[in-house]
C-alpha positions in Angstrom: -14.3 -30.7 3.5 -16.0 -27.7 3.4 -14.2 -25.6 6.0 -10.9 -26.2 4.7 -12.4 -24.5 1.4 -13.9 -21.6 3.4 -10.6 -21.4 5.1 -8.6 -21.0 1.5 -11.3 -18.9 0.2 -10.9 -16.7 2.9 -7.1 -16.4 2.4 -7.6 -15.9 -0.8 -9.9 -12.4 0.0 -7.1 -11.3 2.7 -4.3 -11.9 -0.4 -6.7 -10.1 -2.5 -8.0 -7.5 -0.6 -4.1 -6.5 0.8 -1.9 -4.0 -1.5 1.1 -1.1 -1.5 -0.4 1.8 -2.0 2.4 4.6 -2.0 1.2 7.9 0.0 4.1 10.2 -0.7 5.3 11.6 -3.6 1.9 12.6 -5.0 0.4 15.0 -7.3 -0.4 17.4 -4.2 3.2 16.7 -2.3 6.1 16.6 -5.0 10.2 16.4 -3.9 12.7 18.7 -4.3 15.9 17.8 -6.7 19.4 18.2 -5.0 17.5 17.5 -1.6 16.3 14.9 1.0 12.3 13.9 0.0 10.3 11.9 2.0 8.7 8.4 0.4 5.8 6.9 2.0 3.6 3.7 1.9 1.1 2.0 3.5 2.7 -0.9 5.0 0.9 -2.3 7.1 -1.7 -3.6 4.4 1.0 -5.0 2.6 2.0 -8.7 1.5 5.4 -7.5 0.0 8.1 -7.8 3.0 10.9 -6.1 0.5 10.4 -4.6 -2.9 13.2 -2.7 -5.1 12.2 1.2 -5.2 12.5 2.7 -8.8 12.0 6.0 -9.7 10.9 7.1 -13.8 9.3 9.6 -15.6 6.7 9.7 -17.8 8.7 12.0 -20.7 12.1 9.9 -22.2 13.9 12.5 -22.7 14.4 13.5 -18.9 14.6 9.6 -17.8 14.9 6.8 -20.6 13.9 4.5 -18.3 13.3 3.5 -14.8 15.8 3.9 -12.5 16.8 1.8 -8.9 17.2 4.4 -6.0 17.2 1.7 -3.4 17.5 -2.1 -4.2 15.8 -3.9 -1.2 13.8 -1.4 0.8 12.3 -3.3 3.7 8.2 -2.9 4.1 8.4 -3.0 7.3 9.8 0.9 7.9 6.7 2.6 5.9 8.6 5.7 5.3 12.2 6.1 3.7 13.8 9.7 3.1 15.6 9.4 -0.2 18.9 11.9 0.1 20.3 13.9 -2.5 22.9 11.2 -3.5 20.0 8.2 -4.4 17.7 10.1 -6.5 20.0 13.7 -8.6 17.5 13.7 -10.7 16.1 16.9 -12.7 13.4 19.6 -11.7 10.2 18.0 -14.2 7.1 17.0 -14.5 5.7 12.9 -14.6 8.0 11.5 -12.0 6.5 7.9 -10.7 7.8 6.3 -8.0 7.7 2.8 -8.3 8.0 -0.5 -6.2 8.6 -4.1 -7.2 9.6 -7.3 -7.5 13.6 -7.1 -6.3 14.4 -9.9 -9.0 11.9 -9.0 -11.4 11.8 -5.2 -11.6 9.1 -5.0 -14.3 7.1 -6.8 -11.8 5.6 -3.6 -10.6 3.7 -4.2 -7.0 2.9 -0.6 -6.7 3.1 2.8 -8.6 2.6 5.9 -7.5 0.6 9.8 -8.0 2.1 10.8 -11.0 4.7 13.8 -9.1 7.1 16.8 -9.8 10.2 17.4 -8.6 10.9 21.2 -8.2 14.0 23.0 -8.5 17.0 23.3 -5.8 15.4 26.3 -3.3 11.9 26.0 -3.3 9.5 24.4 -0.1 8.0 21.4 0.0 3.9 21.4 -0.2 2.2 22.0 3.5 1.8 18.9 5.9 -0.8 18.1 7.2 -1.7 17.9 10.7 -3.8 14.9 10.5 -1.6 12.5 8.6 -0.4 9.5 10.3 2.9 7.7 10.6 1.8 5.1 7.8 1.4 8.3 5.5 -2.4 8.0 5.4 -4.4 10.4 6.7 -7.5 9.8 8.8 -9.0 10.9 12.1 -6.4 9.8 15.4 -9.8 7.8 17.3 -10.1 4.6 16.3 -13.7 4.4 15.3 -16.3 2.2 17.7 -17.7 -0.7 16.9 -20.0 -2.6 19.3 -19.3 -5.7 18.2 -16.4 -8.2 19.9 -13.1 -7.4 19.3 -13.9 -4.6 17.3 -11.0 -2.3 18.8 -8.7 -5.4 17.1 -10.7 -5.9 14.3 -9.8 -2.2 12.3 -6.4 -3.9 12.0 -7.5 -6.4 10.4 -7.5 -6.8 6.9 -11.0 -7.2 5.4 -11.0 -11.2 4.2 -8.4 -11.6 7.7 -10.7 -11.8 10.1 -13.1 -14.6 8.8 -10.2 -16.9 8.5 -8.4 -16.7 12.0 -12.4 -16.8 12.7 -12.3 -20.4 10.3 -8.5 -21.4 11.6 -9.6 -21.2 15.0 -13.0 -22.8 15.1 -15.6 -19.9 15.6 -17.0 -20.4 12.4 -19.0 -23.7 11.8 -19.4 -24.5 8.3 
């Protein structure tokens, strides 16, 4: 009985720690109007398999309500090129990208930082050499650890390791 409780608790902790984060665009990484722009997110920590991508603006004279730019996006892609046909919005500040439930767009899974769409012909921000394919920055080598399975542990969301250990019978209740 206690084992089932611990497995359920570990699963809840794992689900709570898993999150979806939009890494690009951001306050330091803008889009350029009438151009192809990159959208990136942390797909390896997300509990969602797909979502609708919406573009919103805090100024109703720019955009009255969020508009869908991609109806259903698979999470495993980690990034998507937004074409000029998908987002033909004017240059302005106050934009955000929303990832929402495909069946209910008011159920928002993630919101980007506020960013700007600059005028056609503007330059893109300089890219960082420490950027990884998932859009997160950091060291290119994994951190070392003295525990058994440490190399694998960095890829398991917090709480999932405990749930896995409990499921495999490695932790005795």
